[in-house]
C-alpha positions as CSV (number, residue, x, y, z in Angstrom):
1,X,7.7,24.6,31.8
2,X,9.4,22.6,29.1
3,X,12.5,20.7,30.2
4,X,16.1,21.4,29.0
5,X,18.1,18.7,27.3
6,X,19.8,17.3,30.4
7,X,18.9,19.5,33.4
8,X,15.2,19.4,32.4
9,X,12.1,19.9,34.6
10,X,12.8,16.8,36.6
11,X,15.5,18.8,38.4
12,X,14.9,22.4,37.5
13,X,11.3,23.3,38.4
14,X,10.9,24.8,41.9
15,X,8.2,26.1,44.2
16,X,5.1,27.7,42.7
17,X,2.0,29.2,44.1
18,X,-1.1,27.0,43.9
19,X,-4.2,29.1,44.3
20,X,-6.1,30.1,41.1
21,X,-7.9,33.3,40.5
22,X,-11.0,33.5,38.4
23,X,-10.6,34.6,34.8
24,X,-12.2,37.5,33.1
25,X,-14.8,37.1,30.3
26,X,-14.3,34.5,27.5
27,X,-11.5,35.6,25.1
28,X,-13.1,34.0,22.2
29,X,-16.9,33.7,22.4
30,X,-17.4,37.1,21.0
31,X,-15.2,36.6,18.0
32,X,-17.5,36.6,15.0
33,X,-17.3,33.4,12.9
34,X,-15.2,31.5,15.5
35,X,-16.1,28.4,17.4
36,X,-18.2,28.8,20.6
37,X,-19.2,25.2,21.3
38,X,-16.6,23.8,23.7
39,X,-17.6,20.2,23.1
40,X,-17.6,20.2,19.3
41,X,-15.2,22.6,17.6
42,X,-16.0,23.0,13.9
43,X,-14.3,21.3,11.1
44,X,-13.5,24.7,9.6
45,X,-12.7,27.5,11.9
46,X,-10.6,30.6,12.3
47,X,-7.0,30.6,13.4
48,X,-7.8,31.6,17.0
49,X,-9.8,28.4,17.5
50,X,-6.6,26.4,17.0
51,X,-4.5,28.5,19.4
52,X,-3.6,27.2,22.9
53,X,-1.7,28.4,25.9
54,X,0.5,25.9,27.8
55,X,0.1,26.8,31.5
56,X,1.4,25.8,35.0
57,X,0.6,27.2,38.4
58,X,1.4,30.8,38.7
59,X,5.1,31.5,39.6
60,X,6.1,27.9,38.8
61,X,9.2,29.1,36.8
62,X,10.3,32.0,39.0
63,X,13.6,30.4,40.0
64,X,14.4,29.5,36.4
65,X,13.7,33.2,35.5
66,X,16.0,34.4,38.2
67,X,18.8,32.3,36.7
68,X,18.4,34.6,33.7
69,X,18.5,37.7,35.9
70,X,14.8,38.3,35.9
71,X,14.1,38.9,39.5
72,X,10.7,39.0,41.2
73,X,9.1,36.4,39.1
74,X,5.7,36.1,37.6
75,X,2.3,36.1,39.2
76,X,0.1,35.5,36.2
77,X,-2.4,32.6,36.6
78,X,-3.2,30.2,33.8
79,X,-6.6,31.7,33.1
80,X,-5.1,35.2,33.1
81,X,-2.6,34.0,30.6
82,X,-5.3,32.9,28.2
83,X,-7.1,36.2,28.7
84,X,-3.8,38.1,28.1
85,X,-3.1,36.3,24.8
86,X,-6.8,36.1,23.8
87,X,-6.7,32.4,23.1
88,X,-9.6,30.0,23.8
89,X,-7.8,26.8,24.6
90,X,-5.6,25.9,27.6
91,X,-3.3,23.1,28.7
92,X,-3.0,22.8,32.5
93,X,0.1,21.0,33.6
94,X,0.9,20.1,37.2
95,X,4.3,21.3,38.2
96,X,6.4,20.4,41.3
97,X,3.3,18.7,42.8
98,X,1.2,21.8,42.3
99,X,-1.7,22.2,42.3
100,X,-2.0,19.8,45.2
101,X,-3.6,16.4,44.4
102,X,-7.3,16.4,45.3
103,X,-6.6,13.5,47.7
104,X,-4.8,16.0,50.0
105,X,-7.5,18.7,49.6
106,X,-10.8,16.9,50.3
107,X,-12.3,17.4,53.7
108,X,-12.3,20.9,55.1
109,X,-12.0,22.7,51.8
110,X,-15.2,23.7,50.0
111,X,-13.5,23.0,46.7
112,X,-10.2,21.3,45.8
113,X,-7.5,23.2,44.0
114,X,-8.2,21.2,40.9
115,X,-11.8,22.3,41.0
116,X,-10.9,25.9,41.6
117,X,-8.6,26.0,38.6
118,X,-11.2,24.2,36.5
119,X,-13.8,26.8,37.5
120,X,-11.6,29.6,36.3
121,X,-11.3,27.8,33.0
122,X,-15.1,27.7,32.4
123,X,-15.1,30.6,29.8
124,X,-12.6,28.7,27.7
125,X,-13.4,26.5,24.7
126,X,-11.2,23.5,25.3
127,X,-9.0,22.4,28.2
128,X,-6.4,19.6,28.5
129,X,-5.4,18.5,32.0
130,X,-2.1,16.7,32.7
131,X,-1.8,13.1,33.6
132,X,1.9,13.2,33.3
133,X,3.1,16.6,34.6
134,X,6.3,18.6,34.5
135,X,9.4,16.5,34.9
136,X,7.5,13.2,34.2
137,X,5.5,13.6,37.5
138,X,2.2,11.6,37.8
139,X,1.0,8.8,35.6
140,X,-1.9,6.4,35.4
141,X,-2.9,7.1,39.1
142,X,-3.8,10.7,38.1
143,X,-6.1,9.7,35.3
144,X,-9.2,9.1,37.5
145,X,-8.9,12.7,38.8
146,X,-9.0,14.0,35.2
147,X,-12.1,11.8,34.6
148,X,-13.8,13.3,37.7
149,X,-13.1,16.8,36.5
150,X,-14.2,16.1,32.9
151,X,-17.5,14.8,34.1
152,X,-18.2,18.1,35.8
153,X,-16.6,20.4,33.3
154,X,-17.5,19.6,29.7
155,X,-14.8,21.9,28.2
156,X,-12.1,19.5,29.6
157,X,-11.6,17.5,26.4
158,X,-8.6,15.4,27.1
159,X,-5.4,14.5,29.0
160,X,-1.9,15.9,28.5
161,X,1.3,13.9,28.9
162,X,4.1,16.3,29.6
163,X,7.8,15.3,29.8
164,X,6.9,11.7,29.0
165,X,10.3,11.1,27.4
166,X,11.2,8.8,24.5
167,X,14.5,7.4,25.7
168,X,13.4,6.5,29.2
169,X,9.7,7.1,29.2
170,X,7.8,8.0,32.4
171,X,5.1,5.5,31.3
172,X,5.1,2.4,29.2
173,X,2.9,2.1,26.1
174,X,0.8,-0.4,28.0
175,X,0.2,2.0,30.9
176,X,-0.6,4.8,28.4
177,X,-3.2,2.6,26.8
178,X,-4.6,1.9,30.3
179,X,-5.1,5.7,30.7
180,X,-7.0,5.7,27.4
181,X,-9.3,3.0,28.9
182,X,-9.8,5.1,32.1
183,X,-10.6,8.2,30.1
184,X,-13.3,6.2,28.3
185,X,-15.4,6.2,31.4
186,X,-16.1,10.0,30.9
187,X,-18.8,8.9,28.4
188,X,-17.6,11.2,25.6
189,X,-14.5,11.4,23.4
190,X,-11.4,12.4,25.3
191,X,-8.1,13.0,23.5
192,X,-4.5,12.3,24.6
193,X,-1.7,14.8,23.7
194,X,2.0,14.4,24.4
195,X,5.1,16.7,24.7
196,X,8.0,15.8,22.4
197,X,11.3,17.7,22.1
198,X,13.2,18.1,18.9
199,X,16.4,16.5,20.5
200,X,14.4,13.5,21.5
201,X,13.0,13.0,18.0
202,X,16.4,13.4,16.4
203,X,18.0,11.0,18.8
204,X,15.3,8.3,18.3
205,X,15.4,8.5,14.5
206,X,19.1,7.7,14.3
207,X,18.8,4.4,16.2
208,X,16.5,1.7,14.7
209,X,15.8,0.2,18.1
210,X,15.0,3.5,19.7
211,X,12.9,4.5,16.6
212,X,10.8,1.3,17.0
213,X,10.2,2.1,20.7
214,X,9.3,5.7,19.8
215,X,6.8,4.6,17.2
216,X,5.0,2.4,19.7
217,X,4.7,5.2,22.2
218,X,3.7,7.8,19.5
219,X,0.9,5.5,18.3
220,X,-0.8,5.8,21.7
221,X,-1.7,9.5,21.2
222,X,-4.1,11.6,19.2
223,X,-1.8,14.7,19.0
224,X,1.9,15.0,19.1
225,X,3.2,18.4,20.2
226,X,6.7,19.4,19.0
227,X,8.9,21.8,21.1
228,X,12.3,23.3,20.4
229,X,13.9,23.8,23.8
230,X,17.0,25.8,22.6
231,X,15.9,28.7,20.4
232,X,19.2,28.6,18.6
233,X,17.8,25.5,16.9
234,X,14.6,27.2,15.6
235,X,16.2,27.6,12.2
236,X,16.1,23.8,11.8
237,X,12.4,23.6,12.7
238,X,11.5,22.4,9.2
239,X,13.9,19.5,9.4
240,X,12.8,18.6,12.9
241,X,9.1,18.5,12.0
242,X,10.0,16.3,9.1
243,X,11.8,14.0,11.5
244,X,8.7,13.8,13.7
245,X,6.6,13.0,10.6
246,X,8.9,10.2,9.6
247,X,8.4,8.5,13.1
248,X,4.7,9.3,13.7
249,X,1.7,7.4,12.4
250,X,0.3,9.2,9.4
251,X,-3.1,9.6,11.0
252,X,-1.8,11.2,14.2
253,X,-2.2,14.9,14.3
254,X,0.8,17.2,15.1
255,X,0.8,20.5,17.0
256,X,3.7,23.0,17.2
257,X,4.8,24.4,20.5
258,X,6.0,28.0,20.6
259,X,8.3,29.1,23.4
260,X,8.3,32.7,24.5
261,X,11.2,32.3,26.9
262,X,14.3,30.3,26.1
263,X,15.0,28.3,29.2
264,X,18.1,26.8,27.7
265,X,19.8,30.1,27.1
266,X,18.1,31.9,30.0
267,X,16.6,34.7,28.0
268,X,13.5,35.6,26.0
269,X,13.3,34.0,22.6
270,X,14.9,36.6,20.2
271,X,12.3,38.6,18.3
272,X,13.5,37.4,14.8
273,X,13.2,33.7,15.9
274,X,9.8,34.4,17.6
275,X,8.5,35.8,14.4
276,X,10.0,32.9,12.4
277,X,8.4,30.1,14.5
278,X,5.0,31.9,14.6
279,X,4.8,32.6,10.9
280,X,6.0,29.1,10.0
281,X,3.5,27.6,12.4
282,X,0.7,29.7,10.9
283,X,1.7,28.6,7.4
284,X,1.6,24.9,8.5
285,X,-1.7,25.5,10.3
286,X,-3.3,26.8,7.1
287,X,-1.9,24.0,5.1
288,X,-3.1,21.4,7.5
289,X,0.4,20.2,8.4
290,X,-0.3,20.9,12.0
291,X,-3.7,21.1,13.7
292,X,-2.9,23.5,16.5
293,X,-0.3,26.0,17.8
294,X,0.6,26.2,21.5
295,X,2.2,29.2,23.2
296,X,4.1,28.7,26.4
297,X,3.1,30.2,28.7
298,X,1.5,32.2,31.6
299,X,4.6,32.1,33.8
300,X,6.5,34.5,31.6
301,X,3.9,36.8,30.1
302,X,3.9,39.5,32.8
303,X,7.6,40.4,32.6
304,X,7.1,42.6,29.5
305,X,9.3,40.5,27.2
306,X,9.4,41.6,23.6
307,X,8.6,38.1,22.5
308,X,5.5,38.0,24.6
309,X,4.2,41.3,23.3
310,X,4.9,40.2,19.8
311,X,2.9,37.0,20.4
312,X,-0.1,39.0,21.8
313,X,-0.2,41.4,18.9
314,X,0.4,38.6,16.4
315,X,-2.6,36.7,17.7
316,X,-4.8,39.8,17.5
317,X,-3.8,40.2,13.9
318,X,-4.0,36.6,12.6
319,X,-6.6,35.2,15.0
320,X,-9.7,36.1,12.9
321,X,-8.2,34.6,9.7
322,X,-10.2,31.7,8.4
323,X,-8.7,28.3,8.0
324,X,-9.2,26.8,4.5
325,X,-9.1,23.1,5.5
326,X,-10.6,20.9,8.2
327,X,-8.3,20.3,11.2
328,X,-10.1,18.0,13.7
């Protein structure tokens, strides 16, 4: 999942299961008035159309959960997470080299792990697949596999760069632009989204040199997703979004990441802060300040956390609300 300030996913993420199970029926297609066309979401839509789940292979965070005293871990798959929250869009991020790279799968297997996960995502509206995975894993070499998937599965609409980093990025701006060129071979528009942490943004904006480097990296992406690793800092989320806006190109869309579990403090996000970030995100979504909201994620949803149940009920309540302005 998302990395801590120093420990981060480069050292914290441990073994995860790799096999995907098929999902249940589409969580969104039956919603009256909401988007159903995976390839072309409407300019005006309902809130649910702009909700995503950030996912990793099932059980990917079990050892991190055990650090907080939550034993036994999670078994919820990415597709099950989307079904549980009733959201139509999903980000699939490779974690600790899982799912296995297709190069190690082809041969005796009928389908690669990548293909089996993608099959379970067919009922969903939009899917992003990681090029840079958890802890900065992967890079340009993974882009052709995303292209292969996208040519088979039309609801795969882009690539996700997780844990790219601003201070010591996992990829250069030139390499990121190379991924853009590779994605162009799909033959239809493909977006590129990136993970950003509030502490990274605040560090970069205080140093003119770092700010210049950050601006070059941020200019490579279509959507910048902002995450608050330490839930104690959620009260400063307004200030932190403003800091991102001061660094980012004006035309680049922003999305707000919403943690359900606080990996920094090893506990579920407190209910008052969970409500705060969700309601603020909704307000920004309706105002057009952000284009999407992302909940993280499947690997904590089946532990019956109060924050997870709040998120599920909140989505059921606000999901059908219409958005007054275009977002994509």
